C-alpha positions in Angstrom: -175.6 -122.1 -178.3 -177.8 -119.2 -177.3 -177.6 -120.4 -173.7 -173.7 -120.2 -173.8 -173.8 -116.8 -175.3 -176.2 -115.5 -172.6 -174.0 -117.0 -169.8 -170.9 -115.3 -171.3 -172.7 -112.0 -171.5 -173.9 -112.2 -167.9 -170.3 -113.1 -166.8 -168.8 -110.2 -168.7 -171.3 -107.8 -167.1 -170.6 -109.1 -163.6 -166.9 -108.7 -164.0 -167.3 -105.2 -165.4 -169.5 -104.2 -162.5 -166.9 -105.5 -160.0 -163.9 -103.5 -161.4 -163.1 -100.3 -159.6 -164.1 -97.1 -161.3 -161.2 -95.0 -162.6 -160.6 -91.4 -161.5 -159.9 -90.2 -165.1 -163.2 -88.2 -165.1 -162.4 -85.8 -162.3 -164.8 -82.8 -162.4 -163.1 -81.1 -159.4 -161.6 -77.8 -160.7 -159.3 -77.5 -157.7 -157.7 -80.9 -157.9 -154.2 -79.4 -157.9 -154.8 -77.0 -155.0 -152.9 -77.6 -151.8 -154.8 -78.0 -148.5 -154.1 -75.2 -146.0 -151.2 -75.8 -143.8 -152.0 -76.2 -140.2 -149.8 -75.5 -137.2 -149.8 -78.4 -134.7 -150.3 -77.4 -131.1 -147.3 -77.7 -128.8 -147.2 -81.0 -126.9 -146.5 -80.8 -123.2 -144.9 -84.0 -121.8 -146.6 -83.5 -118.4 -150.3 -82.9 -117.9 -151.3 -79.5 -116.7 -152.0 -78.8 -113.0 -155.7 -78.5 -113.6 -156.0 -82.0 -115.2 -153.9 -84.1 -112.8 -155.0 -85.1 -109.4 -153.1 -83.2 -106.7 -152.3 -86.1 -104.4 -149.3 -86.9 -102.1 -148.2 -89.9 -100.1 -150.6 -90.7 -97.2 -153.7 -89.2 -98.9 -156.9 -91.2 -98.7 -158.3 -91.7 -102.2 -160.7 -93.7 -104.3 -159.3 -95.6 -107.3 -161.2 -97.0 -110.2 -160.7 -100.8 -110.5 -162.8 -102.6 -113.1 -165.2 -99.7 -113.3 -165.9 -99.4 -109.5 -164.5 -97.0 -107.0 -162.4 -98.6 -104.2 -160.9 -96.9 -101.1 -157.1 -96.7 -101.0 -154.2 -94.9 -99.5 -151.5 -93.2 -101.6 -148.0 -94.7 -101.1 -146.1 -92.8 -103.7 -146.7 -90.5 -106.7 -144.6 -90.5 -110.0 -145.8 -87.4 -111.8 -143.3 -88.0 -114.6 -144.9 -91.3 -115.7 -148.4 -90.3 -114.5 -148.6 -93.2 -112.1 -149.7 -93.5 -108.4 -148.8 -96.4 -106.1 -151.6 -97.1 -103.7 -152.5 -99.6 -100.9 -156.0 -100.8 -101.4 -157.9 -101.4 -98.2 -158.4 -105.1 -97.5 -155.5 -106.1 -99.8 -151.9 -106.9 -98.8 -150.1 -105.8 -102.0 -149.7 -102.3 -103.4 -151.1 -101.4 -106.8 -149.9 -99.0 -109.4 -152.6 -97.1 -111.2 -152.8 -94.1 -113.6 -153.3 -90.7 -112.0 -156.5 -90.3 -114.0 -157.9 -93.3 -112.1 -157.4 -91.6 -108.7 -160.2 -89.5 -107.1 -159.1 -87.5 -104.0 -161.5 -87.8 -101.0 
């Protein structure tokens, strides 16, 4: 009988320890204060001239493919979508990459 009582006591303590603590005892005096309103910065759809690579068709560039720089020639630039189409030296097909992956020679 004592063994069953001890097991029930341990089980009750285990369950009580697993229950989440309530937030009824909030000692923060500023609980109803509103956080300061922040003004979001204006979002520009196009990257600024200082951040995008200034490349044009025919430029010799290096592009990053799988972490390594590879020589390529720019075929076309789509600044609106932020993409550059390049012809990688030694490959037949053209490849479209992000402007951020292009390094001008």
